[in-house]
C-alpha positions, 0 to 999 in steps of 0.5 A, spaced: 179 309 276 178 307 283 175 301 286 170 305 290 169 310 283 168 304 278 162 301 283 157 308 283 154 307 276 147 304 274 144 300 278 139 296 275 134 291 279 129 287 275 123 284 279 119 278 275 115 272 276 118 265 277 119 263 270 120 269 265 128 268 264 131 263 263 138 263 265 140 265 258 135 270 257 138 274 264 145 273 261 143 277 255 138 283 258 144 285 263 148 285 257 144 290 254 142 293 260 149 295 262 151 297 254 144 302 255 145 304 262 152 306 260 150 310 253 145 313 257 149 316 262 155 317 258 159 312 262 167 312 259 167 304 256 171 302 261 173 295 263 173 299 271 166 302 269 163 297 265 165 292 270 161 297 276 154 297 273 150 291 276 144 288 274 139 284 279 135 278 278 129 277 284 124 271 281 117 271 285 112 266 285 106 268 281 102 267 288 107 273 291 105 278 285 098 282 287 095 287 283 088 290 286 089 287 292 088 279 289 094 275 286 095 278 279 092 275 274 097 277 269 105 277 270 109 283 270 116 286 269 119 291 274 125 294 271 128 299 278 134 304 276 138 307 280 143 312 277 146 318 279 142 324 279 145 329 272 147 323 269 141 323 265 136 329 261 130 328 259 131 324 253 136 320 256 130 317 262 125 317 255 130 313 252 132 309 258 124 307 259 123 305 253 128 300 250 129 298 258 122 296 257 124 293 249 130 289 252 125 285 257 119 284 253 125 281 247 128 276 253 121 275 256 117 268 255 111 271 255 109 271 249 108 277 244 104 283 245 104 290 249 111 288 254 108 289 261 114 292 264 113 297 269 120 301 269 122 307 274 128 311 274 131 313 280 136 319 281 141 319 287 145 325 288 152 323 289 153 326 297 147 320 297 150 315 294 157 311 296 161 305 296 167 303 299 166 308 305 167 314 300 162 318 295 161 318 288 163 322 282 160 323 276 166 327 272 170 321 274 167 316 271 165 320 264 172 322 263 176 317 267 183 319 269 189 315 264 195 311 266 
């Protein structure tokens, strides 16, 4: 597995109002989303592949989130998932949405009840995904060459 290949696995972006996740909660969410992403894409669980799964958090001031053209009265979490096209089948996308929402709800400081989360899976063709100047290879990430 080359450096170029290892950095082409799922990238996840979590947007939430400030204070929804503590530092510790962010670490737990990142670890659980990493495990989920690798399972859903059926990636080889190697240190190189695992290190290429990124979870980025963006916190927003409560008055920077709008619903219906007005400052939102209730917080919402947004999880954007970038994955290689062909890496997820229909059951995997469904699992990612359901379990990803549950992970967010479990660690968010938002109280009980329905998790106010919006999840979007964006699948990008290998030809359109590159790192370090090279295109990705999904098959190499599923069964990396042994050293």
